N, CA, C, O and the ligand as a Tripos MOL2 file, in Angstrom:
@<TRIPOS>MOLECULE
protein
  245   243    62     0     0
PROTEIN
NO_CHARGES

@<TRIPOS>ATOM
      1 N          -2.2350   -4.2090   47.5870 N.3       1 MET1
      2 CA         -2.2940   -4.3110   46.1230 C.3       1 MET1
      3 C          -1.0870   -4.8550   45.5440 C.2       1 MET1
      4 O           0.0030   -4.4370   45.9340 O.2       1 MET1
      5 N          -1.1760   -5.8040   44.5930 N.am      2 GLU2
      6 CA         -0.1020   -6.4810   44.0420 C.3       2 GLU2
      7 C           0.5990   -5.6210   43.0240 C.2       2 GLU2
      8 O          -0.0610   -5.0510   42.1560 O.2       2 GLU2
      9 N           1.9300   -5.5010   43.0950 N.am      3 LYS3
     10 CA          2.6390   -4.7850   42.1000 C.3       3 LYS3
     11 C           2.9890   -5.6390   40.8620 C.2       3 LYS3
     12 O           3.0720   -6.8670   40.8750 O.2       3 LYS3
     13 N           3.1840   -4.8450   39.7960 N.am      4 LYS4
     14 CA          3.4800   -5.5310   38.5720 C.3       4 LYS4
     15 C           4.6020   -4.6950   37.9090 C.2       4 LYS4
     16 O           4.7220   -3.4870   38.1090 O.2       4 LYS4
     17 N           5.3600   -5.3700   37.1610 N.am      5 ASP5
     18 CA          6.2700   -4.6220   36.2560 C.3       5 ASP5
     19 C           5.4840   -3.6020   35.3380 C.2       5 ASP5
     20 O           4.3920   -3.9310   34.8750 O.2       5 ASP5
     21 N           5.9660   -2.5260   35.1080 N.am      6 LYS6
     22 CA          5.3670   -1.4950   34.2520 C.3       6 LYS6
     23 C           6.1710   -1.1990   33.1050 C.2       6 LYS6
     24 O           7.3960   -1.1030   33.1850 O.2       6 LYS6
     25 N           5.4890   -1.0400   31.9720 N.am      7 THR7
     26 CA          6.2960   -0.5690   30.8160 C.3       7 THR7
     27 C           6.0100    0.9050   30.6240 C.2       7 THR7
     28 O           4.8540    1.3220   30.5500 O.2       7 THR7
     29 N           7.0420    1.6660   30.5460 N.am      8 ILE8
     30 CA          6.9490    3.0540   30.4120 C.3       8 ILE8
     31 C           7.7140    3.5380   29.1090 C.2       8 ILE8
     32 O           8.8220    3.0880   28.8170 O.2       8 ILE8
     33 N           7.1050    4.4050   28.4130 N.am      9 VAL9
     34 CA          7.8590    4.8970   27.2220 C.3       9 VAL9
     35 C           8.7850    6.1030   27.5820 C.2       9 VAL9
     36 O           8.3500    7.1150   28.1300 O.2       9 VAL9
     37 N          10.0170    5.9320   27.2530 N.am     10 CYS10
     38 CA         11.0430    6.9450   27.5910 C.3      10 CYS10
     39 C          10.6960    8.2910   26.9160 C.2      10 CYS10
     40 O          10.3560    8.3590   25.7340 O.2      10 CYS10
     41 N          10.8000    9.3310   27.7180 N.am     11 LYS11
     42 CA         10.5890   10.6110   27.1780 C.3      11 LYS11
     43 C          11.6110   11.0980   26.1370 C.2      11 LYS11
     44 O          11.3270   11.8130   25.1770 O.2      11 LYS11
     45 N          12.8670   10.6160   26.4480 N.am     12 ASP12
     46 CA         13.9360   11.1390   25.6300 C.3      12 ASP12
     47 C          14.1820   10.3310   24.2860 C.2      12 ASP12
     48 O          14.3540   10.9210   23.2190 O.2      12 ASP12
     49 N          14.1890    9.0150   24.3900 N.am     13 CYS13
     50 CA         14.4620    8.2270   23.2060 C.3      13 CYS13
     51 C          13.2610    7.5210   22.6200 C.2      13 CYS13
     52 O          13.3320    6.9280   21.5430 O.2      13 CYS13
     53 N          12.1060    7.5940   23.3760 N.am     14 GLY14
     54 CA         10.8160    7.0340   22.8440 C.3      14 GLY14
     55 C          10.8600    5.4970   22.9710 C.2      14 GLY14
     56 O           9.9050    4.8700   22.5130 O.2      14 GLY14
     57 N          11.9050    4.8140   23.5660 N.am     15 GLU15
     58 CA         11.9410    3.4430   23.7360 C.3      15 GLU15
     59 C          11.1300    2.9970   24.9750 C.2      15 GLU15
     60 O          11.0640    3.7340   25.9590 O.2      15 GLU15
     61 N          10.5880    1.9430   24.9410 N.am     16 GLU16
     62 CA          9.9050    1.4270   26.0540 C.3      16 GLU16
     63 C          11.0060    0.7750   27.0140 C.2      16 GLU16
     64 O          11.9810    0.1520   26.5930 O.2      16 GLU16
     65 N          10.7300    0.9930   28.2900 N.am     17 PHE17
     66 CA         11.5210    0.4040   29.3170 C.3      17 PHE17
     67 C          10.6520   -0.1850   30.3980 C.2      17 PHE17
     68 O           9.4620    0.1130   30.5060 O.2      17 PHE17
     69 N          11.2510   -0.9970   31.1650 N.am     18 VAL18
     70 CA         10.3930   -1.6550   32.3470 C.3      18 VAL18
     71 C          10.7620   -1.1030   33.5940 C.2      18 VAL18
     72 O          11.9180   -1.1020   34.0170 O.2      18 VAL18
     73 N           9.7250   -0.6050   34.2200 N.am     19 PHE19
     74 CA          9.8080   -0.0760   35.5700 C.3      19 PHE19
     75 C           9.4310   -1.2780   36.5120 C.2      19 PHE19
     76 O           8.2600   -1.5470   36.7810 O.2      19 PHE19
     77 N          10.5160   -1.9830   36.9950 N.am     20 THR20
     78 CA         10.2580   -3.3150   37.6440 C.3      20 THR20
     79 C           9.6190   -3.0980   39.0190 C.2      20 THR20
     80 O           9.6240   -2.0080   39.5920 O.2      20 THR20
     81 N           9.1090   -4.1340   39.4700 N.am     21 VAL21
     82 CA          8.5520   -4.1900   40.8250 C.3      21 VAL21
     83 C           9.5980   -3.7520   41.8140 C.2      21 VAL21
     84 O           9.3360   -2.9470   42.7080 O.2      21 VAL21
     85 N          10.7600   -4.2790   41.6490 N.am     22 GLY22
     86 CA         11.8880   -3.9010   42.5730 C.3      22 GLY22
     87 C          12.2080   -2.4130   42.5670 C.2      22 GLY22
     88 O          12.5210   -1.8070   43.5920 O.2      22 GLY22
     89 N          12.1180   -1.8760   41.4100 N.am     23 GLU23
     90 CA         12.3770   -0.3630   41.3160 C.3      23 GLU23
     91 C          11.2230    0.2910   41.8980 C.2      23 GLU23
     92 O          11.4370    1.2430   42.6490 O.2      23 GLU23
     93 N          10.0320   -0.0730   41.6680 N.am     24 GLN24
     94 CA          8.8620    0.5510   42.2290 C.3      24 GLN24
     95 C           8.9570    0.5650   43.7420 C.2      24 GLN24
     96 O           8.6500    1.5580   44.4020 O.2      24 GLN24
     97 N           9.3960   -0.5770   44.2730 N.am     25 GLU25
     98 CA          9.5500   -0.6400   45.7410 C.3      25 GLU25
     99 C          10.6470    0.3580   46.2310 C.2      25 GLU25
    100 O          10.5110    1.0240   47.2580 O.2      25 GLU25
    101 N          11.6610    0.4090   45.4810 N.am     26 PHE26
    102 CA         12.7360    1.3040   45.7720 C.3      26 PHE26
    103 C          12.2580    2.8020   45.7510 C.2      26 PHE26
    104 O          12.6120    3.5760   46.6420 O.2      26 PHE26
    105 N          11.5230    3.1570   44.8110 N.am     27 TYR27
    106 CA         10.9780    4.4230   44.7030 C.3      27 TYR27
    107 C          10.0030    4.7440   45.9000 C.2      27 TYR27
    108 O          10.0020    5.8580   46.4230 O.2      27 TYR27
    109 N           9.2470    3.8150   46.2750 N.am     28 GLU28
    110 CA          8.3270    3.9250   47.3200 C.3      28 GLU28
    111 C           9.0910    4.1380   48.6950 C.2      28 GLU28
    112 O           8.7360    4.9350   49.5640 O.2      28 GLU28
    113 N          10.1690    3.3220   48.7540 N.am     29 GLU29
    114 CA         10.9480    3.3810   49.9570 C.3      29 GLU29
    115 C          11.5090    4.7960   50.1240 C.2      29 GLU29
    116 O          11.5490    5.3530   51.2220 O.2      29 GLU29
    117 N          11.9340    5.3450   49.0020 N.am     30 LYS30
    118 CA         12.5880    6.5900   48.9730 C.3      30 LYS30
    119 C          11.6480    7.8260   49.0570 C.2      30 LYS30
    120 O          12.0200    8.9920   49.1940 O.2      30 LYS30
    121 N          10.3770    7.3830   48.9540 N.am     31 GLY31
    122 CA          9.3050    8.4500   48.9550 C.3      31 GLY31
    123 C           9.0420    9.2000   47.6560 C.2      31 GLY31
    124 O           8.3250   10.2010   47.6290 O.2      31 GLY31
    125 N           9.6450    8.6880   46.5730 N.am     32 PHE32
    126 CA          9.4160    9.3170   45.2240 C.3      32 PHE32
    127 C           8.0480    9.0930   44.8710 C.2      32 PHE32
    128 O           7.5610    7.9670   44.9770 O.2      32 PHE32
    129 N           7.3580   10.1170   44.4420 N.am     33 GLU33
    130 CA          5.9720   10.0690   44.0120 C.3      33 GLU33
    131 C           5.8110    9.8700   42.6340 C.2      33 GLU33
    132 O           4.8000    9.3350   42.1800 O.2      33 GLU33
    133 N           6.8880   10.3290   41.8260 N.am     34 ASN34
    134 CA          6.8130   10.2770   40.3840 C.3      34 ASN34
    135 C           7.4930    9.1540   39.8660 C.2      34 ASN34
    136 O           8.5800    8.8200   40.3390 O.2      34 ASN34
    137 N           6.9060    8.4780   38.8490 N.am     35 GLU35
    138 CA          7.4400    7.3460   38.2210 C.3      35 GLU35
    139 C           8.6170    7.9120   37.2830 C.2      35 GLU35
    140 O           8.5970    9.0710   36.8660 O.2      35 GLU35
    141 N           9.5440    7.0900   37.0140 N.am     36 PRO36
    142 CA         10.6080    7.5480   36.0800 C.3      36 PRO36
    143 C           9.9870    7.7700   34.7020 C.2      36 PRO36
    144 O           9.0690    7.0670   34.2790 O.2      36 PRO36
    145 N          10.5520    8.8160   34.0010 N.am     37 THR37
    146 CA         10.0200    9.1350   32.6320 C.3      37 THR37
    147 C          11.0710    8.8010   31.6510 C.2      37 THR37
    148 O          10.8340    8.8880   30.4460 O.2      37 THR37
    149 N          12.2860    8.4020   32.1280 N.am     38 ARG38
    150 CA         13.3120    8.0660   31.1360 C.3      38 ARG38
    151 C          13.8880    6.7270   31.5390 C.2      38 ARG38
    152 O          13.9270    6.3320   32.7040 O.2      38 ARG38
    153 N          14.3600    6.0160   30.4190 N.am     39 CYS39
    154 CA         14.9110    4.7640   30.5530 C.3      39 CYS39
    155 C          16.2560    4.9380   31.2990 C.2      39 CYS39
    156 O          16.7770    6.0390   31.4770 O.2      39 CYS39
    157 N          16.7830    3.7460   31.7250 N.am     40 LYS40
    158 CA         18.0470    3.9030   32.5730 C.3      40 LYS40
    159 C          19.1430    4.5750   31.6600 C.2      40 LYS40
    160 O          19.8700    5.4680   32.0950 O.2      40 LYS40
    161 N          19.2180    4.1200   30.4330 N.am     41 GLU41
    162 CA         20.2120    4.6060   29.5810 C.3      41 GLU41
    163 C          20.1940    6.0970   29.5130 C.2      41 GLU41
    164 O          21.2270    6.7450   29.6840 O.2      41 GLU41
    165 N          19.0620    6.6420   29.2710 N.am     42 CYS42
    166 CA         18.9820    8.1170   29.1420 C.3      42 CYS42
    167 C          19.2600    8.8020   30.5120 C.2      42 CYS42
    168 O          19.8170    9.8970   30.5910 O.2      42 CYS42
    169 N          18.8550    8.1210   31.5320 N.am     43 ARG43
    170 CA         19.1670    8.8050   32.9150 C.3      43 ARG43
    171 C          20.6150    8.7450   33.1050 C.2      43 ARG43
    172 O          21.1680    9.7420   33.5680 O.2      43 ARG43
    173 N          21.3430    7.6500   32.7940 N.am     44 ASP44
    174 CA         22.7890    7.5150   32.9160 C.3      44 ASP44
    175 C          23.4370    8.6360   31.9230 C.2      44 ASP44
    176 O          24.3860    9.3300   32.2860 O.2      44 ASP44
    177 N          22.9140    8.7310   30.8060 N.am     45 LYS45
    178 CA         23.4520    9.6320   29.8010 C.3      45 LYS45
    179 C          23.3870   11.1210   30.4630 C.2      45 LYS45
    180 O          24.3770   11.8520   30.5050 O.2      45 LYS45
    181 N          22.2650   11.4400   30.9140 N.am     46 ARG46
    182 CA         22.0620   12.7650   31.4930 C.3      46 ARG46
    183 C          22.9120   12.9790   32.5640 C.2      46 ARG46
    184 O          23.5420   14.0330   32.6570 O.2      46 ARG46
    185 N          23.0050   12.0110   33.4550 N.am     47 LYS47
    186 CA         23.9550   12.1400   34.6220 C.3      47 LYS47
    187 C          25.3560   12.3600   34.2410 C.2      47 LYS47
    188 O          26.0280   13.2270   34.7990 O.2      47 LYS47
    189 N          25.8450   11.5700   33.2630 N.am     48 SER48
    190 CA         27.2560   11.7430   32.8860 C.3      48 SER48
    191 C          27.4050   13.0290   32.1450 C.2      48 SER48
    192 O          28.4530   13.6720   32.2050 O.2      48 SER48
    193 N          26.4120   13.4010   31.4720 N.am     49 GLU49
    194 CA         26.5440   14.7050   30.7380 C.3      49 GLU49
    195 C          26.6960   15.8070   31.7620 C.2      49 GLU49
    196 O          27.5410   16.6940   31.6390 O.2      49 GLU49
    197 N          25.8280   15.7240   32.8070 N.am     50 ARG50
    198 CA         25.9220   16.7270   33.8060 C.3      50 ARG50
    199 C          27.3160   16.6990   34.5010 C.2      50 ARG50
    200 O          27.9030   17.7400   34.7980 O.2      50 ARG50
    201 N          27.7910   15.5160   34.7330 N.am     51 ASN51
    202 CA         29.1150   15.4270   35.4310 C.3      51 ASN51
    203 C          30.2650   15.9090   34.5350 C.2      51 ASN51
    204 O          31.3070   16.3700   35.0010 O.2      51 ASN51
    205 N          30.0350   15.7870   33.3130 N.am     52 SER52
    206 CA         31.2470   16.0740   32.3400 C.3      52 SER52
    207 C          31.1640   17.6000   31.9850 C.2      52 SER52
    208 O          32.0370   18.1030   31.2780 O.2      52 SER52
    209 N          30.1620   18.3050   32.4530 N.am     53 ARG53
    210 CA         30.1280   19.7480   32.1410 C.3      53 ARG53
    211 C          31.2670   20.5050   32.8370 C.2      53 ARG53
    212 O          31.7860   20.0860   33.8710 O.2      53 ARG53
    213 N          31.5900   21.5130   32.2900 N.am     54 ARG54
    214 CA         32.7160   22.3160   32.9220 C.3      54 ARG54
    215 C          32.4810   22.5170   34.4090 C.2      54 ARG54
    216 O          31.3400   22.5640   34.8690 O.2      54 ARG54
    217 N          33.5480   22.6320   35.1370 N.am     55 PRO55
    218 CA         33.2900   22.6740   36.6340 C.3      55 PRO55
    219 C          32.8620   24.0200   37.0530 C.2      55 PRO55
    220 O          33.5620   24.7150   37.7900 O.2      55 PRO55
    221 N          31.6270   24.4240   36.5540 N.am     56 PHE56
    222 CA         31.1470   25.7270   36.9830 C.3      56 PHE56
    223 C          30.2060   25.5220   38.1820 C.2      56 PHE56
    224 O          29.9610   26.4400   38.9650 O.2      56 PHE56
    225 N          29.7180   24.3620   38.2920 N.am     57 ASN57
    226 CA         28.8810   24.1950   39.4910 C.3      57 ASN57
    227 C          27.7620   25.1830   39.7330 C.2      57 ASN57
    228 O          27.5890   25.7360   40.8190 O.2      57 ASN57
    229 N          26.9910   25.3800   38.6280 N.am     58 ARG58
    230 CA         25.9300   26.3270   38.9610 C.3      58 ARG58
    231 C          24.6710   25.5560   38.5520 C.2      58 ARG58
    232 O          24.4460   25.2060   37.3930 O.2      58 ARG58
    233 N          23.9020   25.3310   39.5530 N.am     59 GLU59
    234 CA         22.6440   24.6400   39.3770 C.3      59 GLU59
    235 C          21.5620   25.5780   39.2800 C.2      59 GLU59
    236 O          21.4980   26.5280   40.0590 O.2      59 GLU59
    237 N          20.6440   25.3690   38.3160 N.am     60 ASP60
    238 CA         19.4630   26.1300   38.1490 C.3      60 ASP60
    239 C          18.4710   25.6180   39.2910 C.2      60 ASP60
    240 O          18.3910   24.4390   39.6350 O.2      60 ASP60
    241 N          17.7770   26.5950   39.7930 N.am     61 ARG61
    242 CA         16.8240   26.1630   40.8770 C.3      61 ARG61
    243 C          15.4560   26.5130   40.3630 C.2      61 ARG61
    244 O          14.4610   26.2730   41.0460 O.2      61 ARG61
    245 ZN         15.6450    6.5260   26.8070 Zn       62 ZN62
@<TRIPOS>BOND
     1     1     2 1
     2     2     3 1
     3     3     4 2
     4     3     5 am
     5     5     6 1
     6     6     7 1
     7     7     8 2
     8     7     9 am
     9     9    10 1
    10    10    11 1
    11    11    12 2
    12    11    13 am
    13    13    14 1
    14    14    15 1
    15    15    16 2
    16    15    17 am
    17    17    18 1
    18    18    19 1
    19    19    20 2
    20    19    21 am
    21    21    22 1
    22    22    23 1
    23    23    24 2
    24    23    25 am
    25    25    26 1
    26    26    27 1
    27    27    28 2
    28    27    29 am
    29    29    30 1
    30    30    31 1
    31    31    32 2
    32    31    33 am
    33    33    34 1
    34    34    35 1
    35    35    36 2
    36    35    37 am
    37    37    38 1
    38    38    39 1
    39    39    40 2
    40    39    41 am
    41    41    42 1
    42    42    43 1
    43    43    44 2
    44    43    45 am
    45    45    46 1
    46    46    47 1
    47    47    48 2
    48    47    49 am
    49    49    50 1
    50    50    51 1
    51    51    52 2
    52    51    53 am
    53    53    54 1
    54    54    55 1
    55    55    56 2
    56    55    57 am
    57    57    58 1
    58    58    59 1
    59    59    60 2
    60    59    61 am
    61    61    62 1
    62    62    63 1
    63    63    64 2
    64    63    65 am
    65    65    66 1
    66    66    67 1
    67    67    68 2
    68    67    69 am
    69    69    70 1
    70    70    71 1
    71    71    72 2
    72    71    73 am
    73    73    74 1
    74    74    75 1
    75    75    76 2
    76    75    77 am
    77    77    78 1
    78    78    79 1
    79    79    80 2
    80    79    81 am
    81    81    82 1
    82    82    83 1
    83    83    84 2
    84    83    85 am
    85    85    86 1
    86    86    87 1
    87    87    88 2
    88    87    89 am
    89    89    90 1
    90    90    91 1
    91    91    92 2
    92    91    93 am
    93    93    94 1
    94    94    95 1
    95    95    96 2
    96    95    97 am
    97    97    98 1
    98    98    99 1
    99    99   100 2
   100    99   101 am
   101   101   102 1
   102   102   103 1
   103   103   104 2
   104   103   105 am
   105   105   106 1
   106   106   107 1
   107   107   108 2
   108   107   109 am
   109   109   110 1
   110   110   111 1
   111   111   112 2
   112   111   113 am
   113   113   114 1
   114   114   115 1
   115   115   116 2
   116   115   117 am
   117   117   118 1
   118   118   119 1
   119   119   120 2
   120   119   121 am
   121   121   122 1
   122   122   123 1
   123   123   124 2
   124   123   125 am
   125   125   126 1
   126   126   127 1
   127   127   128 2
   128   127   129 am
   129   129   130 1
   130   130   131 1
   131   131   132 2
   132   131   133 am
   133   133   134 1
   134   134   135 1
   135   135   136 2
   136   135   137 am
   137   137   138 1
   138   138   139 1
   139   139   140 2
   140   139   141 am
   141   141   142 1
   142   142   143 1
   143   143   144 2
   144   143   145 am
   145   145   146 1
   146   146   147 1
   147   147   148 2
   148   147   149 am
   149   149   150 1
   150   150   151 1
   151   151   152 2
   152   151   153 am
   153   153   154 1
   154   154   155 1
   155   155   156 2
   156   155   157 am
   157   157   158 1
   158   158   159 1
   159   159   160 2
   160   159   161 am
   161   161   162 1
   162   162   163 1
   163   163   164 2
   164   163   165 am
   165   165   166 1
   166   166   167 1
   167   167   168 2
   168   167   169 am
   169   169   170 1
   170   170   171 1
   171   171   172 2
   172   171   173 am
   173   173   174 1
   174   174   175 1
   175   175   176 2
   176   175   177 am
   177   177   178 1
   178   178   179 1
   179   179   180 2
   180   179   181 am
   181   181   182 1
   182   182   183 1
   183   183   184 2
   184   183   185 am
   185   185   186 1
   186   186   187 1
   187   187   188 2
   188   187   189 am
   189   189   190 1
   190   190   191 1
   191   191   192 2
   192   191   193 am
   193   193   194 1
   194   194   195 1
   195   195   196 2
   196   195   197 am
   197   197   198 1
   198   198   199 1
   199   199   200 2
   200   199   201 am
   201   201   202 1
   202   202   203 1
   203   203   204 2
   204   203   205 am
   205   205   206 1
   206   206   207 1
   207   207   208 2
   208   207   209 am
   209   209   210 1
   210   210   211 1
   211   211   212 2
   212   211   213 am
   213   213   214 1
   214   214   215 1
   215   215   216 2
   216   215   217 am
   217   217   218 1
   218   218   219 1
   219   219   220 2
   220   219   221 am
   221   221   222 1
   222   222   223 1
   223   223   224 2
   224   223   225 am
   225   225   226 1
   226   226   227 1
   227   227   228 2
   228   227   229 am
   229   229   230 1
   230   230   231 1
   231   231   232 2
   232   231   233 am
   233   233   234 1
   234   234   235 1
   235   235   236 2
   236   235   237 am
   237   237   238 1
   238   238   239 1
   239   239   240 2
   240   239   241 am
   241   241   242 1
   242   242   243 1
   243   243   244 2
@<TRIPOS>SUBSTRUCTURE
     1 MET1         2 RESIDUE 1 A MET
     2 GLU2         6 RESIDUE 1 A GLU
     3 LYS3        10 RESIDUE 1 A LYS
     4 LYS4        14 RESIDUE 1 A LYS
     5 ASP5        18 RESIDUE 1 A ASP
     6 LYS6        22 RESIDUE 1 A LYS
     7 THR7        26 RESIDUE 1 A THR
     8 ILE8        30 RESIDUE 1 A ILE
     9 VAL9        34 RESIDUE 1 A VAL
    10 CYS10       38 RESIDUE 1 A CYS
    11 LYS11       42 RESIDUE 1 A LYS
    12 ASP12       46 RESIDUE 1 A ASP
    13 CYS13       50 RESIDUE 1 A CYS
    14 GLY14       54 RESIDUE 1 A GLY
    15 GLU15       58 RESIDUE 1 A GLU
    16 GLU16       62 RESIDUE 1 A GLU
    17 PHE17       66 RESIDUE 1 A PHE
    18 VAL18       70 RESIDUE 1 A VAL
    19 PHE19       74 RESIDUE 1 A PHE
    20 THR20       78 RESIDUE 1 A THR
    21 VAL21       82 RESIDUE 1 A VAL
    22 GLY22       86 RESIDUE 1 A GLY
    23 GLU23       90 RESIDUE 1 A GLU
    24 GLN24       94 RESIDUE 1 A GLN
    25 GLU25       98 RESIDUE 1 A GLU
    26 PHE26      102 RESIDUE 1 A PHE
    27 TYR27      106 RESIDUE 1 A TYR
    28 GLU28      110 RESIDUE 1 A GLU
    29 GLU29      114 RESIDUE 1 A GLU
    30 LYS30      118 RESIDUE 1 A LYS
    31 GLY31      122 RESIDUE 1 A GLY
    32 PHE32      126 RESIDUE 1 A PHE
    33 GLU33      130 RESIDUE 1 A GLU
    34 ASN34      134 RESIDUE 1 A ASN
    35 GLU35      138 RESIDUE 1 A GLU
    36 PRO36      142 RESIDUE 1 A PRO
    37 THR37      146 RESIDUE 1 A THR
    38 ARG38      150 RESIDUE 1 A ARG
    39 CYS39      154 RESIDUE 1 A CYS
    40 LYS40      158 RESIDUE 1 A LYS
    41 GLU41      162 RESIDUE 1 A GLU
    42 CYS42      166 RESIDUE 1 A CYS
    43 ARG43      170 RESIDUE 1 A ARG
    44 ASP44      174 RESIDUE 1 A ASP
    45 LYS45      178 RESIDUE 1 A LYS
    46 ARG46      182 RESIDUE 1 A ARG
    47 LYS47      186 RESIDUE 1 A LYS
    48 SER48      190 RESIDUE 1 A SER
    49 GLU49      194 RESIDUE 1 A GLU
    50 ARG50      198 RESIDUE 1 A ARG
    51 ASN51      202 RESIDUE 1 A ASN
    52 SER52      206 RESIDUE 1 A SER
    53 ARG53      210 RESIDUE 1 A ARG
    54 ARG54      214 RESIDUE 1 A ARG
    55 PRO55      218 RESIDUE 1 A PRO
    56 PHE56      222 RESIDUE 1 A PHE
    57 ASN57      226 RESIDUE 1 A ASN
    58 ARG58      230 RESIDUE 1 A ARG
    59 GLU59      234 RESIDUE 1 A GLU
    60 ASP60      238 RESIDUE 1 A ASP
    61 ARG61      242 RESIDUE 1 A ARG
    62 ZN62       245 GROUP 0 **** ****
């Protein structure tokens, strides 16, 4: 099946972002079954927020 770029609406900011073929292949390669629900900006934001949190290092499971 031929892959195509996909437009997804970000859960966080409501903006549309493109889930490119390259990214889809990357996800497939990694075995991720879920498509991203957030745009790259929001993902980066969340990541840096997590990293900038106090050094408590307690992850919810
Ligand atoms: Zn977003």
